[in-house]
N, C-alpha and C positions, 0 to 999 in steps of 0.2 A: 505493500498499500504507498508507504513509504517513497517507493522510488517513482510509482506513478503520480504522487502529491508533487513530487521534485519537479518532473515536468511539466505539472501544470504551475507550479510557480516560475519554473522558466519562460512560459507562455504569455504571462501575463508581463514578467519584467519585459519582457523583449516588445507585445504589442505598445505598451506605454510609454515608454521611455521618450519616444520624442516629444510625449505631454510635457515631462519636464524641461525638453530641450530645444523647446521650439523659437527662442529670441535667439540661440546659436546656429540651429540650425540653418532658420530664414538669413540671417545674416552670413554664413557660412557659403551657403548653396547660391546666395544672390536671389530670393524668393520672397515674396511676403510674406505675411504668418499664415494667413488664411491658408494659402496655397501650400504654405511648411505645411498645414495641418493633415492634409493628402496623405501623409506618411502613417496618420493613422487609418485613414479614409481607407483607402488600398488594399488592406490585411483584412479590412472587415468586410469589404466587397468579395476579396476573393474565398475568406474563408466562409462567405455565406454561397457562394456557389460550390465552392468544393466539397461541404457537409455531404450534400446528398448525394452529389457525384460519386464521390472516394465510397461512401458506404455500399452504396450496390456493387461498385465495381470492384469491390473487396471480395465480395462474395463469401466464399467459404474459407478463404486464407487465415493461416492461424494469426491471431488479433495481435500477438505479441510481434510477428515478422512487423506487421502494418506500423505499427505503435515506432519501432524501432527505427523505421524509416522515417516518418513523419518528424522523428526529435530530431533526427540528422539534419532533415532540412530545414530545422531552428536554428541549429547550428551553424548548416552554413550560411542562413540569411541573416545572421548575426555579425558574421565573419566580415563576408561582402559589405555591408553597410557600413562596420568599422575603415576601410578601406577606399568609400566611392566616392570618387571623383566630379560628379556632377548630379543632378536632381536623376536624370533618366538611372544611372547606375543605383538611385537610392533606391527609387521606383520598384525596379526588378527584385532588391534584395526583399522588398517588402511586399512583395508576390510570392515569392517563395517562403515567405514566413505566415502569409495568409495560407496556401494550400497547407502548412503543417498546422496551422491553429486549426483550419474548421475541421480537418479529417482527426484531430488527436480529440478533441472535444467531442465529434459524435461517437468514436468508436474507446475512448478511454475513460471519458466520467463515468459510464457504466459497468464499468468490469469492476466495480468494486465490491459486489456483491457476487461475485465470482471468486473473489481471493480471503472472504471470509465466512465462519458460518453464518445461515439466517438472519440471528437475533443481534448480529454485530453487523448489519447490512447499512444500518442507517447511520452508526458510527464511522463506515467507511466514505462513504459516500460525503457525509463531512467533512472528513479526512482529505478527500481530495479537495474538495471544496474550498478548504482551510489552503492550499497551495495558493489557490487565486487571492485570497485574502494576505497570505503573506507576500507574492507580487507584488501587491498593492502597498503593502508597507515601504517594499524595499523599492518600486522601482523612480515613483517620482523624486523620493530625497538620495538616494542614490544618484540618480541623474542627476538632477541638481548639484550635488555637491563633488562628484567629478569633474560633470562638465566645466564646473567653476574652478576647480584646480587644472585639472589637463586636458580638458577638452572633449567635445560632445563624440571624437574617435576612439577615444578610449574608455568611454560609459560604454559604446556597443563593443569593443572587445570584453569587457567583463562578463558582459553579458554572453557571448560566445562563450568564455571558458564555462561559464557558469551552465549553459546547455548542454557543452561537452562533457562535465562531468555527471550531468544527470542522464544523459545516454550511457554514458557506460555504466551506468547505476543501473539503470531502468534493463540494460542488456546483462549485466550479472545477475539478478536477482528474481526476475519476471519471467513465471513456466509460459508452458504454452498455455494457450489461449485459443482453443480451436469455436467460432461462432454456434451459439448456438441455433441460429437459423437466417440463411442468407438472406439479408433486405432487398426484395426487389422493390420496382417502380410503384407497381400494384399495392404494395406494404405502405409506402410513404401516402399512394391514396388513399388508401384506408383511414389513413391516421388522421389525415385532412378532413376525413368526413365525420370525424368525433367531434363530438360539440367541444367536451372540456379539453382535449387539446387545444383548440382552435381559440379559444377562451384564451385559455392560458399563453399560447404562443402572440394574441393578441396585447392582452396586458403586459408582458414581457419585450415587446417591439416597441410598446410607447413611453416605458421606464427607462428602455436603452437608448432611443431617439433624443429623449429629455435630458437624461445623464449626461451622456455625452455632447451634445451640443454647448454644454456648462462645461464639462469636465475638463476638455481638452485645450481649455482655454485659460485652464486656472492659473498656472504663472503667469500669463502674461494679466490677469485679473488684480495677483495678489501685489504684482509689480504696480501696474500702472494705475488701478481703482485702491486699493486700499496700502500704497507705495511701501511696500515693505522690501526690506533689504535682501542681499541675496541668500545673506543666512537665515534670517528670518522665514523666507520663502523655503525654505530648505527644514527647516524645524516643522514649520506647522504642514508642510506634506506629508513630513513623519507621524504627526498627531494623525492626522488624516489616513495613513496605513495603518496607525495602531486602530484608530478608531473601527475601521475596515474589519478588521481581524475581528473583533470584540463582536461586530455585529455580526459575523459569520458565526461565530462560536451559539450566540444567543439562540441565531437561527434554528441550528441543529437542535436546541431542548426546545423550542417550542414548536416548529414546525409539525409534527406528530400531530398535535393537538386540534388545530386549524389551520392549513392553508391558505384558505382564502381568508380569515385576517389579518395572517402576517402579511400575506400580499397588499390587502390595502392601507394596513398600519404604517407598514413599511413605505409602500409611494406616497402617503402622507404627509410622513415625516420628511422626506428626501424630498420634496414640491417646496414643503415649507420652508427648509433651510438653505435650500436656491435661490427662492423669491426675496428672501428676506436678507440674505447678500447684496440684493443690487441694491436697496438704498443705504445699507451700513457700513458704517467709515472708520469708527472707532476697532480699535485693533483688538479690542478684548471678544468684545462682539460679534468679529470677522473669525476671531480663530474657534468662537464656540460653537460657531454654524456652520465651520468647517469641518469640526468633529463631527457633529450631530449629522450631517453630512456623507460622511464616511461612515459611520454607525449605519445607516439607515441602508447605503447602498453594499456594503459587507454582507448582507443577507441577504438580497437577490439573487444573487446566481443560485444557490443552492436553492430557496423555494421555488427559484424556476426549474432545477432540474428533480425535483422531487415531485413536481406537481405534471410534469407531462410525462412522467415516470409511471404516476398511478394513474394516467390516464390512460396509457395505453401499453398496458405490463405485456403483450405479448409480444413487444418488439420494441425495447428499451433501443436497440441501435437506431430504428427510424424515426422514434419520437424526438430523441437527442439530435439525430439531424435538420432533422425540420426546428428544433430549438437553436441550434448554432445557427441557421439559416436567420431564422427573423431576428437574432440577437445582433448578429455580426453585420447584417442588413441595412437595420437600426441605428445602430454601432456607427456606421460610415455615414450615413445619413444625416443622424446628429451630429456629427464631429464637421460634416461638410459644411451644413448650415450655422450650424455656429462659428464654423470660419468666415463665410460671405458677412454676416453678421458683425463678427470682428472688425473685420478691417472696412466693414461700411461707420458701424456707431459704436465699436468698443465693445469687449465680455460684457458688460454689463446685459448690450440686449441680448446678448448670447445666453446670458443667465434666465434673464425672464421668459423667452421665447422654451427654454429647458425647462422651467418649472411648470409651465403651461401642459404640456405635453406629459410630465410625469401624473399631472392632477388627473389628465385621462385614462390614462393605464390605471389610477386606483377605484375610477368608476368603472370598470369594465368587471372587476370579478363579482361585483356585487349581482348580476346577473345571473350566477352561477347556483345549479341546485345548491339546497344546504348542506354542509356538511361538506364539499369540494374544498 
């Protein structure tokens, strides 16, 4: 379980490093801040397409071999990004990352219950998603700190080394994992005709749309709106990550009681935090609501995964592939929308629109049958 969690950690670390490095990337590559935000958009779109296609294409291949190839793609992506000479090479590197992200989330996130006894399945899933929160804890402050001290290339090099270590660990300890059933396009279609799956996907899509409209540009927000120093930005981003980890652990404890309530409360808190940040200027208030934001979003990945897996238990891989497509598509859309708004009106405009989108996600689960 630890090996799979380590790869989920590296995935998040790699995917969101540009968030902490946007000003440096835009200056070095000669592009606007919103354009540099495409480095978050591109892997999201690639992952959205790759998740269902790779799940179907892998057929009855040993999932161990598939996960090793996907982890290798992540390593290659970070290494290529570290030596990229221009925006085109960076985009190519991020496309490789998107393939790894999409395939790994679709097929790796659901293996937890196959590596432990049935009674421990929930804790296993929570451990894998804890890797997400740990990546969130590290990615932004690490990127900000290393980027400030040694440059953005060093930050990607650190990510490449971490990815390589995770690849070696995965290859050493992960057992053979024959798929329980080959996922076909018809399986995906059946999942999309299952109403609880559709509602779960819609709720996840809107919370990702809103969250990443704002989150991608949190560093420019802290620098330009809150006027924090580089050191203060690093500290706040570390606090965000720690709060996210706490939110993930709390979600693991309460999600078994009412996923519906957990989804609504999480989205409402997230929207409130982001919305209040558009009007706050005092340092204490900004820090407190960034922490609340981190705690709220930290619960989202676990809640989303558990919901779709419960809604379509006959084919976890299919449900998770669709979840990856929905979340990554709207991650990319949110980052793109936030970039357009940031370039034209500043980061607070991106925060405001993001908060509204998250509020929509809070309303969707209310239409689900009781107990969902």
